C-alpha positions as a printed Julia matrix, in Angstrom:
397×3 Matrix{Float64}:
 -43.72  -50.68  42.55
 -40.94  -51.95  44.77
 -39.36  -49.19  46.85
 -35.78  -49.39  48.33
 -33.78  -46.83  50.28
 -30.52  -46.37  48.85
 -28.49  -43.78  50.35
 -29.79  -42.68  53.68
 -30.32  -44.54  57.11
 -33.49  -46.01  57.65
 -35.73  -44.3   60.35
 -36.89  -47.13  62.46
 -39.51  -44.95  64.17
 -41.1   -43.02  61.31
 -40.73  -45.5   58.6
 -43.57  -44.48  56.78
 -43.03  -40.72  57.07
 -39.31  -41.17  55.89
 -40.72  -43.24  52.82
 -43.03  -40.52  52.01
 -40.54  -37.79  52.47
 -37.86  -39.71  50.27
 -40.43  -40.03  47.57
 -41.38  -36.5   47.49
 -37.61  -35.53  47.22
 -36.73  -37.87  44.7
 -34.12  -40.09  46.81
 -35.85  -43.22  46.4
 -35.43  -45.45  43.33
 -37.69  -48.5   42.1
 -36.48  -51.54  40.53
 -32.94  -52.0   39.69
 -32.16  -48.22  37.82
 -29.5   -45.88  39.08
 -30.18  -43.97  42.23
 -31.55  -40.38  41.97
 -28.75  -38.83  43.94
 -24.96  -39.27  44.2
 -23.18  -41.13  47.04
 -21.85  -39.55  50.54
 -18.59  -37.53  50.79
 -16.32  -39.24  53.35
 -13.35  -37.05  55.09
 -10.58  -38.34  57.43
  -9.09  -35.49  59.38
  -5.73  -36.55  60.82
  -6.8   -39.77  62.08
  -4.44  -41.19  64.6
  -4.77  -44.34  66.87
  -2.28  -45.58  69.43
  -2.25  -49.03  71.34
  -0.24  -48.24  74.25
   3.12  -46.97  73.12
   2.45  -48.29  69.61
   0.92  -46.24  66.73
  -1.29  -48.21  64.62
  -2.68  -45.53  62.59
  -0.32  -42.32  62.09
  -2.09  -38.81  61.08
  -4.16  -40.1   58.2
  -6.01  -37.48  56.03
  -8.27  -38.57  53.17
 -11.01  -36.69  51.28
 -12.95  -39.6   49.49
 -15.55  -38.22  46.86
 -19.24  -39.08  46.5
 -19.69  -42.6   44.96
 -15.92  -43.33  45.01
 -14.37  -46.69  45.66
 -11.22  -46.43  47.47
  -8.83  -49.24  48.59
  -7.0   -49.2   51.37
  -3.66  -51.49  50.27
  -0.85  -52.44  52.43
   1.12  -55.2   54.09
  -0.22  -57.03  57.32
  -0.02  -54.62  60.27
   0.08  -51.42  58.21
  -3.26  -50.04  60.02
  -5.63  -50.57  57.1
  -8.27  -52.64  59.18
  -7.88  -50.45  62.1
  -8.6   -47.49  59.9
 -11.72  -49.09  58.55
 -12.86  -50.02  61.96
 -12.57  -46.4   63.07
 -14.64  -45.36  60.16
 -17.19  -47.86  61.27
 -17.46  -46.69  64.53
 -16.21  -49.98  66.07
 -13.02  -48.4   67.43
 -12.74  -44.81  68.63
  -9.44  -43.21  67.42
  -7.0   -41.34  69.78
  -7.06  -38.15  67.67
  -8.7   -36.82  64.68
 -12.14  -36.8   62.92
 -14.26  -38.92  60.87
 -16.69  -36.75  58.83
 -19.44  -37.87  56.67
 -21.08  -35.45  54.4
 -19.19  -32.67  56.4
 -20.58  -33.7   59.84
 -18.42  -35.18  62.63
 -19.61  -38.58  63.54
 -17.11  -39.46  66.11
 -19.69  -39.41  68.9
 -22.07  -41.69  67.25
 -22.26  -45.34  67.82
 -21.82  -47.67  64.72
 -25.5   -48.12  64.09
 -26.14  -44.28  63.81
 -23.14  -43.35  61.42
 -24.8   -44.92  58.38
 -21.83  -47.09  57.57
 -22.45  -50.81  56.77
 -19.56  -53.29  57.0
 -19.14  -56.7   55.23
 -16.61  -58.72  57.25
 -14.1   -61.22  55.75
 -16.05  -64.15  57.28
 -19.34  -63.0   56.12
 -20.74  -63.63  59.9
 -24.24  -64.89  58.4
 -26.71  -66.19  60.98
 -26.81  -69.92  60.38
 -30.27  -70.85  61.74
 -31.77  -67.98  59.13
 -32.41  -68.62  55.45
 -31.04  -66.13  52.78
 -34.01  -64.23  53.02
 -34.33  -63.77  56.55
 -30.62  -62.89  56.68
 -30.87  -60.14  54.11
 -34.15  -58.79  55.81
 -32.49  -58.97  59.51
 -31.29  -55.31  59.66
 -34.56  -54.0   58.52
 -36.5   -56.15  61.18
 -34.13  -54.86  63.94
 -35.03  -51.37  62.87
 -38.74  -51.81  63.08
 -39.54  -51.41  59.61
 -43.21  -52.76  58.36
 -43.12  -56.17  56.84
 -44.38  -54.52  53.55
 -41.2   -52.51  53.43
 -38.83  -55.35  54.19
 -40.49  -57.64  51.79
 -39.97  -55.11  48.95
 -36.27  -54.24  50.01
 -35.3   -57.93  50.39
 -36.74  -58.69  46.94
 -34.79  -55.9   45.35
 -31.43  -56.78  47.32
 -31.71  -60.46  46.13
 -32.41  -59.33  42.59
 -29.38  -56.79  42.86
 -26.96  -59.86  43.88
 -28.59  -62.52  41.69
 -29.74  -64.73  44.48
 -33.64  -64.61  44.03
 -33.79  -68.45  43.45
 -31.67  -69.42  46.78
 -33.84  -67.25  49.07
 -35.03  -70.29  51.11
 -31.81  -71.75  51.62
 -29.55  -71.72  54.69
 -25.82  -70.49  54.68
 -24.48  -74.08  55.06
 -25.99  -74.85  51.74
 -24.43  -72.14  49.86
 -20.88  -71.61  48.47
 -18.47  -69.13  49.33
 -19.4   -66.71  46.72
 -22.99  -67.16  47.41
 -22.35  -66.27  51.26
 -20.57  -63.27  50.09
 -23.55  -62.12  47.92
 -25.9   -62.67  50.82
 -23.63  -60.83  53.29
 -23.47  -57.65  50.86
 -27.13  -57.9   50.25
 -27.71  -57.7   54.04
 -25.58  -54.87  54.46
 -26.91  -52.87  51.48
 -30.6   -53.49  52.63
 -30.26  -50.91  55.3
 -29.12  -48.36  53.03
 -25.49  -47.41  54.48
 -24.26  -44.17  53.17
 -20.91  -45.56  53.22
 -20.04  -49.25  52.47
 -17.03  -50.74  54.16
 -15.53  -54.08  52.76
 -12.98  -55.95  55.01
 -11.0   -58.32  52.75
 -14.15  -59.41  50.95
 -12.59  -61.82  48.55
  -9.93  -63.39  50.7
 -11.72  -66.6   51.29
 -12.61  -67.3   47.6
 -10.47  -69.19  44.96
  -8.92  -67.31  42.22
 -11.43  -67.78  39.45
 -14.5   -66.92  41.77
 -12.82  -64.01  43.36
 -12.54  -62.51  39.84
 -16.14  -63.09  39.28
 -17.12  -61.4   42.77
 -14.91  -58.4   41.96
 -16.7   -57.7   38.87
 -20.25  -58.22  40.61
 -19.19  -55.93  43.64
 -17.98  -53.29  41.28
 -21.22  -53.56  39.07
 -23.06  -53.09  42.23
 -21.1   -50.37  43.7
 -21.61  -48.41  40.49
 -25.2   -49.23  40.13
 -26.04  -47.85  43.57
 -23.35  -45.02  43.42
 -22.32  -45.91  46.97
 -19.29  -44.72  48.54
 -16.94  -47.65  49.19
 -14.03  -48.31  51.27
 -12.25  -51.64  50.7
  -9.46  -53.02  52.77
  -7.24  -55.43  50.85
  -3.57  -56.8   50.63
  -4.14  -58.1   47.11
  -2.44  -55.58  44.74
  -4.31  -56.77  41.7
  -7.44  -56.38  43.4
  -6.92  -52.88  44.4
  -5.33  -51.77  41.24
  -8.5   -53.49  39.08
 -11.4   -52.19  41.35
 -10.51  -48.83  42.86
 -10.98  -45.54  41.77
  -8.1   -44.43  44.07
  -5.6   -46.4   46.11
  -4.41  -45.45  49.44
  -0.9   -47.32  49.83
  -0.4   -47.7   53.4
   2.86  -48.4   55.52
   3.59  -48.44  59.17
   0.32  -46.57  59.75
   0.72  -43.78  57.25
  -0.44  -43.4   53.79
   2.5   -43.13  51.35
   0.52  -42.44  48.3
  -3.21  -41.67  47.67
  -3.8   -41.83  43.8
  -5.61  -43.49  40.67
  -4.33  -46.91  40.16
  -2.35  -45.93  37.0
  -0.5   -43.19  38.99
   0.34  -45.66  41.84
   1.87  -48.08  39.41
   3.52  -45.91  36.98
   4.46  -42.83  39.14
   5.15  -44.15  42.59
   5.93  -41.2   45.24
   8.15  -43.38  47.49
  10.67  -46.09  47.25
   8.14  -48.29  49.49
   5.38  -47.86  47.02
   7.64  -48.7   44.03
   9.0   -51.83  45.78
   5.26  -52.97  47.05
   3.43  -52.38  44.13
   4.1   -55.07  41.31
   7.64  -56.13  40.12
  10.33  -53.41  39.48
  14.09  -53.25  38.79
  16.31  -51.13  40.74
  19.5   -49.85  39.42
  21.98  -47.68  41.45
  23.83  -44.95  39.66
  24.02  -41.12  39.13
  21.29  -38.77  37.86
  22.23  -35.78  35.74
  19.69  -32.85  35.16
  19.92  -30.11  33.01
  22.32  -31.48  30.47
  21.36  -28.67  28.14
  20.66  -30.62  24.81
  17.65  -29.76  22.4
  15.56  -32.62  23.96
  16.0   -31.61  27.56
  15.3   -34.64  29.75
  17.9   -36.4   32.15
  20.78  -38.8   32.09
  21.1   -41.66  34.16
  24.42  -43.36  34.48
  24.33  -46.81  36.21
  27.18  -47.82  38.43
  27.7   -50.59  36.13
  28.7   -48.19  33.27
  26.75  -47.04  30.17
  23.81  -44.48  30.07
  20.21  -44.24  30.01
  18.09  -41.14  28.71
  15.22  -40.24  30.75
  12.34  -37.93  29.77
  11.32  -37.22  33.26
  12.85  -38.24  36.53
  10.26  -38.12  39.62
  10.08  -37.94  42.27
  13.62  -37.01  42.59
  14.95  -34.52  39.95
  18.21  -33.39  41.49
  21.41  -34.25  40.16
  23.53  -36.84  42.27
  23.28  -40.39  43.72
  20.07  -42.04  42.53
  18.19  -45.31  42.43
  16.37  -45.87  39.12
  12.94  -48.03  39.31
  11.91  -49.55  35.68
   8.95  -51.89  35.49
   9.94  -55.29  33.35
   7.48  -54.33  30.73
   9.16  -51.0   30.06
  12.48  -52.45  28.92
  13.27  -53.26  25.3
  15.69  -56.22  24.42
  18.23  -55.13  22.0
  20.84  -56.84  19.68
  24.06  -57.67  21.62
  25.86  -55.29  18.89
  23.56  -52.47  19.56
  25.25  -49.25  20.89
  22.46  -47.96  23.21
  21.22  -49.51  26.26
  23.24  -51.57  28.96
  25.08  -55.1   28.09
  23.27  -57.96  29.88
  23.53  -61.76  29.91
  20.46  -64.02  29.77
  20.0   -66.22  32.83
  16.7   -67.68  32.45
  13.64  -67.32  30.16
   9.95  -68.2   31.65
   7.28  -68.14  29.13
   3.89  -67.26  31.11
   0.93  -67.57  28.75
   1.06  -64.35  26.64
   4.27  -62.93  28.36
   7.64  -64.09  28.36
   9.83  -63.09  31.37
  13.5   -62.82  30.88
  15.84  -62.93  33.96
  18.9   -60.99  32.82
  22.07  -59.93  34.64
  24.31  -56.87  34.25
  27.87  -56.87  34.38
  28.08  -56.05  37.93
  25.51  -58.92  38.77
  22.45  -56.67  39.16
  19.4   -58.77  38.13
  17.1   -57.37  35.72
  13.55  -58.73  34.84
  12.27  -58.0   31.33
   8.91  -58.71  30.17
   8.05  -59.17  26.37
   4.78  -60.0   24.6
   4.88  -63.82  23.17
   4.11  -63.64  19.54
   4.59  -67.38  18.98
   7.18  -66.94  16.27
  10.8   -66.26  16.35
  13.63  -68.27  18.25
  13.58  -67.91  22.2
  16.84  -66.43  23.63
  18.74  -69.03  25.3
  20.56  -69.01  28.88
  24.14  -67.6   28.43
  23.5   -65.44  25.59
  24.36  -61.55  25.67
  21.88  -58.84  24.69
  21.52  -55.18  25.49
  18.58  -53.53  27.31
  17.33  -49.95  26.86
  14.22  -48.16  27.9
  10.9   -48.16  25.76
   9.94  -44.99  23.98
   7.27  -44.13  26.66
   8.68  -45.98  29.45
   7.16  -44.91  33.06
  10.3   -44.75  35.33
  10.72  -43.53  38.76
  13.96  -42.05  40.36
  14.79  -42.06  43.99
  17.48  -40.25  45.84
  20.12  -42.6   46.85
């Protein structure tokens, strides 16, 4: 039977004793089945980090559940990589605490925290084979050869690299090198897996394949994972929850669907995906039988909203609508807002219409391309209204 340590740091002094203790307690798995226990809880308690007078991370508090995959998403310089390095122990925060399974690890060096990190450049040893790279951390911890061989075998099977165990990094593709780096990190059984822009160096098609593979491995091991990325699609497709960061602070921490459909700040609405913004006035509590809100754009007309979050107060407001939540209506319709077609862009299964309201406000409308029917022509007039289940956001102007 092949044995691997999944969710606890290896004990370099008492390897055999640790293995027996874990076998007795059911914390060791054989083969490629799911681990017997869930992952590790991670808590960031009001983390702040300053560089001189500048603040890189500003009062960040996150509770990350066992086995959860969380993405830190934001523009360059927002503090996401700094926060990852603080969790790993590569950087000591100015204020706050990092808690792993309820215990503060601030005073522990990186090798004692139980956090494994995969760097953007993979950092493989060029003079070592794939097998030697994967087993390096175990050898450094003084593990016996039998334990190293068993764990390396399992890790190579996990990342589907068994046939390339004898190759050197220079003989591997970018995706293969990434698999080796991931296997090397997992071999030492980190309690928390940290991924620093793991797919940035890969081309688009290979990136998607590796995203699927990493997600599969993360789920199979039930390992708590923090991933830093600036790629929105990557974060929204892979993560259980996304922390959108801006200027060192977390603007919103929620599941991907909530981040996209219900942004809690104007920054999140602007940063995530594509959105149309219309200035106007919000009228709440209109007293009709259907309830809801009326939004009156500055350009004229009216739009009926079922909800108005995060701002629900009457007054000046900014309406945010995703392109796919608009409906194209005939020019003679009475509902919606009049607009002029400026450009039509067929993008595979989707058609994007660039429209312009009467006051010059640009509007993007995305519709499904059916392959039939006449395409709207630039210069033609239409009306745009909200879909029946349109998710919109309203911000105070």
